[in-house]
C-alpha positions as a printed NumPy array, in Angstrom:
array([[ 79.54 ,   5.703,  66.129],
       [ 78.258,   8.952,  67.47 ],
       [ 80.559,  11.473,  69.091],
       [ 79.384,  14.273,  71.298],
       [ 81.534,  17.326,  71.707],
       [ 80.81 ,  19.825,  74.445],
       [ 82.423,  23.16 ,  73.687],
       [ 83.384,  25.762,  76.207],
       [ 81.11 ,  28.814,  75.687],
       [ 84.081,  30.982,  74.643],
       [ 85.188,  28.396,  72.063],
       [ 81.614,  28.062,  70.78 ],
       [ 81.309,  31.853,  70.426],
       [ 84.626,  32.045,  68.577],
       [ 83.607,  29.169,  66.256],
       [ 80.296,  30.907,  65.528],
       [ 82.205,  34.095,  64.782],
       [ 84.415,  32.228,  62.315],
       [ 81.379,  30.777,  60.533],
       [ 79.892,  34.268,  60.246],
       [ 83.248,  35.528,  59.003],
       [ 83.285,  32.848,  56.258],
       [ 79.714,  33.643,  55.263],
       [ 80.574,  37.351,  55.021],
       [ 83.555,  36.514,  52.808],
       [ 81.479,  34.169,  50.635],
       [ 78.711,  36.687,  49.873],
       [ 80.65 ,  38.768,  47.296],
       [ 81.898,  35.579,  45.614],
       [ 78.409,  34.128,  45.294],
       [ 77.017,  37.442,  44.034],
       [ 79.714,  37.58 ,  41.345],
       [ 78.878,  34.026,  40.228],
       [ 75.164,  34.854,  40.171],
       [ 75.86 ,  37.977,  38.101],
       [ 77.938,  35.959,  35.618],
       [ 75.175,  33.37 ,  35.301],
       [ 72.502,  36.065,  34.863],
       [ 74.543,  37.821,  32.177],
       [ 75.363,  34.604,  30.301],
       [ 73.352,  33.172,  27.51 ],
       [ 70.789,  30.613,  28.775],
       [ 71.962,  31.244,  32.343],
       [ 75.071,  29.09 ,  31.923],
       [ 78.381,  30.798,  32.583],
       [ 81.973,  29.697,  32.68 ],
       [ 83.51 ,  30.419,  36.058],
       [ 87.188,  30.06 ,  36.932],
       [ 86.547,  28.437,  40.278],
       [ 90.221,  27.956,  41.159],
       [ 91.075,  31.673,  41.087],
       [ 87.831,  32.619,  42.794],
       [ 88.33 ,  30.095,  45.583],
       [ 91.921,  31.25 ,  46.084],
       [ 90.615,  34.799,  46.464],
       [ 87.921,  33.554,  48.845],
       [ 90.532,  31.716,  50.926],
       [ 92.646,  34.867,  50.924],
       [ 89.685,  36.871,  52.177],
       [ 88.736,  34.398,  54.929],
       [ 92.299,  34.214,  56.252],
       [ 92.604,  38.013,  56.12 ],
       [ 89.403,  38.396,  58.108],
       [ 90.426,  35.72 ,  60.634],
       [ 93.894,  37.189,  61.079],
       [ 93.148,  40.884,  61.085],
       [ 89.455,  41.207,  61.95 ],
       [ 88.262,  44.712,  61.139],
       [ 91.572,  45.449,  59.414],
       [ 91.073,  42.652,  56.891],
       [ 91.457,  44.929,  53.861],
       [ 94.921,  45.88 ,  55.106],
       [ 95.538,  42.209,  55.858],
       [ 94.593,  41.38 ,  52.281],
       [ 97.271,  43.827,  51.13 ],
       [ 99.842,  42.082,  53.311],
       [ 98.822,  38.703,  51.891],
       [ 99.055,  39.988,  48.305],
       [102.641,  40.937,  48.978],
       [103.285,  37.568,  50.649],
       [101.928,  35.814,  47.577],
       [104.196,  37.887,  45.319],
       [107.136,  37.1  ,  47.604],
       [106.262,  33.412,  47.51 ],
       [106.229,  33.525,  43.707],
       [109.625,  35.214,  43.577],
       [111.132,  32.782,  46.06 ],
       [109.869,  29.765,  44.141],
       [111.171,  30.897,  40.747],
       [113.849,  28.539,  39.573],
       [117.305,  29.876,  39.107],
       [119.997,  28.525,  36.842],
       [122.479,  28.758,  39.679],
       [120.153,  28.061,  42.605],
       [122.618,  25.705,  44.271],
       [124.934,  28.494,  45.427],
       [123.475,  29.63 ,  48.777],
       [125.32 ,  32.945,  49.051],
       [123.737,  34.279,  45.834],
       [120.691,  35.414,  47.796],
       [122.923,  38.124,  49.297],
       [123.947,  39.599,  45.943],
       [122.102,  42.769,  44.915],
       [120.438,  41.328,  41.803],
       [117.122,  42.706,  40.539],
       [115.232,  39.665,  41.838],
       [116.911,  39.903,  45.269],
       [116.105,  43.618,  45.469],
       [112.435,  42.845,  44.801],
       [112.51 ,  40.11 ,  47.468],
       [114.136,  42.453,  49.987],
       [111.666,  45.249,  49.183],
       [108.644,  42.948,  49.559],
       [110.025,  41.481,  52.799],
       [110.513,  44.973,  54.202],
       [107.03 ,  46.121,  53.095],
       [105.375,  43.044,  54.617],
       [107.19 ,  43.488,  57.909],
       [106.37 ,  47.21 ,  58.014],
       [102.666,  46.665,  57.3  ],
       [102.319,  43.94 ,  59.932],
       [104.201,  45.953,  62.551],
       [102.149,  49.054,  61.749],
       [ 98.917,  47.115,  62.394],
       [100.354,  45.566,  65.56 ],
       [101.556,  48.949,  66.792],
       [ 98.111,  50.472,  66.264],
       [ 96.547,  47.614,  68.204],
       [ 99.056,  47.951,  71.044],
       [ 98.468,  51.726,  71.26 ],
       [ 94.728,  51.153,  71.505],
       [ 95.499,  49.406,  74.793],
       [ 92.194,  47.569,  74.939],
       [ 91.722,  43.839,  75.426],
       [ 93.108,  41.778,  72.558],
       [ 90.812,  41.622,  69.55 ],
       [ 89.176,  38.229,  68.908],
       [ 91.305,  37.608,  65.839],
       [ 94.651,  35.992,  65.169],
       [ 96.627,  39.241,  65.287],
       [ 95.145,  40.112,  68.685],
       [ 96.074,  36.668,  69.997],
       [ 99.678,  36.81 ,  68.837],
       [100.14 ,  40.364,  70.12 ],
       [ 98.874,  39.169,  73.487],
       [101.208,  36.128,  73.339],
       [104.217,  38.253,  72.37 ],
       [104.182,  40.355,  75.535],
       [107.403,  39.967,  77.451],
       [109.23 ,  38.158,  74.645],
       [112.662,  39.514,  73.716],
       [111.887,  39.647,  69.976],
       [108.16 ,  40.436,  70.127],
       [108.099,  42.107,  66.696],
       [109.738,  39.103,  65.027],
       [107.252,  36.814,  66.799],
       [104.277,  38.781,  65.469],
       [105.623,  39.058,  61.902],
       [106.669,  35.397,  61.689],
       [103.312,  34.149,  62.966],
       [101.371,  36.285,  60.487],
       [103.507,  34.913,  57.669],
       [103.068,  31.347,  58.909],
       [ 99.28 ,  31.529,  59.02 ],
       [ 99.254,  32.699,  55.423],
       [101.597,  29.997,  54.152],
       [ 99.994,  27.238,  56.22 ],
       [ 96.41 ,  28.189,  55.549],
       [ 96.031,  29.752,  52.147],
       [ 96.743,  26.94 ,  49.707],
       [ 95.302,  24.198,  51.898],
       [ 92.046,  26.106,  52.408],
       [ 91.743,  26.963,  48.723],
       [ 92.394,  23.397,  47.568],
       [ 89.984,  21.946,  50.133],
       [ 87.204,  24.357,  49.16 ],
       [ 87.779,  23.639,  45.459],
       [ 87.561,  19.885,  46.031],
       [ 84.397,  20.277,  48.094],
       [ 82.762,  22.275,  45.307],
       [ 83.871,  19.796,  42.682],
       [ 82.613,  16.788,  44.631]])
C-alpha cells in the first residue's frame, strides 16, 4: 500500500524546522563519537551509547520546547531529572501518604527542586510575554499562547513543560537507542 500525505505549508515548515533542530542537536554528539574513534587505538572506541542518546534526547526536547533558550531549558530538564530520581527512590515507609509533608532532608530537596523548576519556567515565560511579539515557533511559545485567559495560566505553562519532559525524554532516548542498535 502507498499512502500520500499532503501537509499544510505551515505544518511542513514546522516539521522541517524540527528536522533541522534534531540535526543541530546531533552534530556535537557525532563529533564526540568521531573524536573518540580517532583517539582510540586502531580507530575502534567504546562508546556509552545509552548515556549519549539520553543527552541527545534531552537536547532535542530542550530545543523543541524552548527554541533559542534551549540551554536554559536544558537546565530546567536537569532539575526535572534530579526530581524524578528523588521521587522514584524507594522508601521504607512509602505507604504512608502524609509523609511527603514532613520536613525530611529528601522532602526539602524535592521542594527546593520543584520551586527552582517552577521559577525557571515562569522566568522564561515571563520574558517571552514581555517581549510581546507573536508566539515563538516552539513548545513554550505555543503553551504561552494557549494559556491566555486561563485562570491559572502559570500552572498551565509549568505543568505542560513538565509533561513534555516526562512524556518525551525516556521514550525518545529508548527509541533512538533501539534504532542505532538495529
